[in-house]
C-alpha positions as CSV (number, residue, x, y, z in Angstrom):
1,M,93.2,-27.0,118.1
2,E,94.3,-23.9,118.8
3,S,91.9,-22.2,116.7
4,Q,88.9,-24.2,118.2
5,F,90.1,-22.8,121.7
6,G,89.8,-19.5,120.0
7,I,86.4,-20.1,119.0
8,A,85.4,-21.5,122.6
9,N,86.9,-18.2,124.0
10,V,85.2,-15.8,121.4
11,W,82.1,-17.9,122.4
12,I,82.6,-18.1,126.3
13,Q,83.3,-13.9,126.4
14,G,80.9,-12.9,123.3
15,D,77.2,-11.9,123.7
16,F,74.1,-13.0,121.9
17,V,75.3,-10.7,118.7
18,T,78.7,-12.5,118.8
19,R,77.3,-15.9,118.7
20,A,74.7,-15.1,116.0
21,V,77.4,-13.9,113.7
22,A,79.3,-17.3,114.5
23,I,76.3,-19.2,113.5
24,L,75.7,-17.4,110.5
25,L,79.3,-17.7,109.2
26,L,78.8,-21.6,110.0
27,A,75.6,-22.1,108.1
28,M,77.1,-20.0,105.1
29,S,80.3,-22.4,104.9
30,L,77.8,-25.3,105.3
C-alpha cells in the first residue's frame, strides 16, 4: 500500500515527463 501511495504522490506532483517515464517502466515490466 505504501508504494502505491508513493506512486500516486509522484503521479499527482509529476509533470508529463515523469508520467511518461512511469508508463515506460510499467510497459517494460509487463
